[in-house]
C-alpha positions, 0 to 999 in steps of 0.5 A: 441253617445259616444265620437269619437277620433283618434290619428295619428303620422307621421315622416314627410319628413325631420326627420329620426326618429319620436320623437313624441308620443301620447296616446288615452285612449281606453275608451276616458277618457284622451288623451296625445301628447308629442314631444321629443327632445335631439337626436334620441334615447333621444327624442324618449325615453323622449316622450315615457316615458312621455306618458307611465308614465302619462297614467299609473298614471292617470289610477291607480288613476282614481277612487281615490275619493281623487285625484281631477282632477287638482292634478291628472294631476299635479302629473302624469306630476311630476311622468313622469318628475322624470322618465325621470330624472332617465333615464338620470342618468342611460343613460348619452347618453340621459342626454339632452333629454326632451319632451313637453306634452299636455293632455286633461282629461274628468272626473266627468263631467268636462274637463281639460287640462294640458301642458308643452312646446309648444305642443298645445290644440285647441277647435273648436266651431261654426267654430272658432278654439280657442288656449287654451294653451300658448306656453312655448317658448322664442318667446311666452314670447317676444310676450306677453311682446311686444318686438317682433311682430307676424310677427317677431315671425313667422320667429324668429330663436328662435321660437322653443326654449322652456322655459320649458319641461319635463326632467329638474329639474326646472319644475315650471310651469305646466299649468292646466286649466278647459275647457268649453266644449259643445256637438259638440265641437272638440278638437285638441291636436298636436305637433308643426310639425302641427302648424309649417306648417299649419295656424290656418285657414287651420287647422280649415277648414280641421277639419270642412270639413272632414266627420269624425275624422279619415279623418280630422286627415289624411288630417291634417297630409298630408297637413302638409307634403305637406307644407314641413313636416319639423318636426314630425307631431302628431294629436289627435282629439276628438269630443264631 
């Protein structure tokens, strides 16, 4: 049985425009979620450029024997960042646009993850949901430094302030890691419109109790909307 996967995005109940984008490779080789910011047109364009550029680059160099997977991911993200910077130059009204990005890639019998910003990748195994990525936010940094508590972080006014995103010259921390993935694992890529509304325990429960990836994705999005839907919500679920 092959890899099962599904992607779903929703504007939510508060925002007028969906600035999230996602891409699920039809052959199940790689998956992308991007969460744009910088005004309606800017955020939409930034996340769209990111998913389009990254997917095109990976597809182009997929069979290149010299393109090891971690460099393939890094170069794809660098290309996307450059495309956004060039668009900013041509369209000054989008000068402040940017986007997060998180990717999962399955290549040469290995699984890899790359991310910039606070869109996340989780792995669900044996009823435990593990957060693989580390948010590139001021609050995440302060938590690691021990200057604020988890309780303070959950309501901090700066909790959505990114320390890094695509669309900036100083892209200096593209985090790339190899994943330990086993048969039966489920991967969740998502924007913060999901994790801002639902606890990890709830996310785990919805995925575990759903009969299919499609049903799980639908239930997650609807649950986030039931909790307020204050942001765009995007989920990509992959079942090994």
